[in-house]
C-alpha positions in Angstrom: 91.2 5.7 -2.6 89.9 3.2 -5.2 92.4 0.6 -5.6 93.9 -2.5 -4.2 96.4 -3.7 -1.8 99.4 -3.4 -4.3 100.6 -0.4 -5.2 102.5 -1.7 -8.2 99.4 -2.8 -9.6 97.8 0.9 -8.4 100.1 2.6 -9.9 100.0 1.0 -13.6 95.9 1.6 -13.3 96.6 5.2 -12.2 99.0 5.8 -15.2 96.2 4.2 -17.4 93.7 6.4 -16.2 95.9 9.7 -16.5 96.6 8.5 -20.2 92.7 8.0 -21.0 91.7 11.0 -19.5 94.0 13.9 -19.4 93.9 16.2 -16.4 92.2 13.6 -14.2 93.0 13.6 -10.6 94.0 9.8 -10.9 92.0 7.1 -9.3 90.3 9.4 -6.8 88.4 11.2 -10.1 85.2 10.6 -9.1 84.5 9.7 -13.0 86.2 6.5 -12.1 85.9 6.2 -8.5 82.0 6.6 -6.9 83.5 6.8 -3.5 85.7 9.7 -3.8 85.2 13.0 -2.1 83.9 14.9 -5.2 81.7 12.3 -6.5 77.9 12.7 -6.6 76.0 11.3 -3.8 75.3 7.5 -4.4 71.7 8.1 -2.9 71.0 10.1 -6.0 71.3 7.5 -8.5 68.5 7.4 -11.1 68.4 3.8 -11.6 66.5 1.4 -9.7 68.5 -2.0 -9.7 72.5 -2.3 -9.4 74.4 -5.5 -9.7 77.9 -5.3 -8.2 79.9 -8.4 -9.4 83.1 -9.2 -7.7 85.3 -12.1 -8.0 87.2 -13.3 -4.7 90.7 -13.0 -5.9 90.1 -10.1 -8.1 92.7 -7.1 -6.6 89.6 -4.4 -6.6 87.7 -6.9 -4.6 87.7 -4.7 -1.5 86.9 -1.6 -3.7 84.0 -3.1 -5.5 82.5 -4.5 -1.8 82.9 -1.0 -0.5 81.1 0.7 -3.4 78.5 -2.0 -2.7 78.2 -1.4 1.1 78.1 2.4 0.5 75.3 2.3 -2.0 73.5 0.3 0.1 74.2 2.8 3.1 73.6 6.0 0.9 69.9 6.2 1.5 69.6 5.0 -2.2 65.8 3.7 -2.3 67.0 1.1 -5.1 67.6 -2.7 -5.0 71.6 -4.0 -4.8 72.5 -7.1 -5.6 76.0 -8.2 -4.9 77.6 -11.1 -6.8 80.6 -12.8 -5.5 82.6 -15.3 -7.5 84.8 -17.6 -5.5 88.1 -18.7 -6.0 88.2 -16.4 -9.5 90.2 -13.5 -10.6 89.2 -10.3 -12.3 87.1 -11.0 -15.8 87.6 -14.5 -15.1 84.5 -14.9 -17.4 86.0 -13.8 -20.3 89.6 -15.8 -20.0 87.5 -19.0 -19.7 84.1 -18.5 -20.8 82.6 -21.9 -21.1 83.4 -22.6 -17.4 80.9 -23.7 -14.9 81.4 -20.2 -12.6 81.5 -17.8 -15.9 78.1 -19.9 -17.1 76.7 -19.0 -13.6 77.8 -15.4 -13.6 76.6 -14.8 -17.1 73.2 -16.3 -15.7 73.2 -14.3 -13.0 73.3 -11.2 -15.2 70.8 -12.3 -17.8 68.6 -12.8 -15.1 69.0 -9.7 -13.2 68.7 -7.7 -16.6 65.4 -9.4 -17.4 63.7 -9.3 -14.3 60.8 -7.0 -13.8 
């Protein structure tokens, strides 16, 4: 299941997802969880590169890392890059966009997007 080790947080996210997408199966819906049982194979991704950004203190860190590892094991032939920001929370770059770590993350994203 997509989520964290915090059941209260997971319930809030699940409720939000159900509000945004009536009829969903919740956090295991393939539209939000690429590792769900009924999700399409990651090996069939049509892109050639993927950047997965995680923050060390993010509640979704383990789910994000699991996605990265599943992608690498899927047979997908593209390039996957894991960017992990140490000591940071979820969306830290939005809360403090001028911090050194936020700038470093942005630089990595820009470099990734502009690489040939």
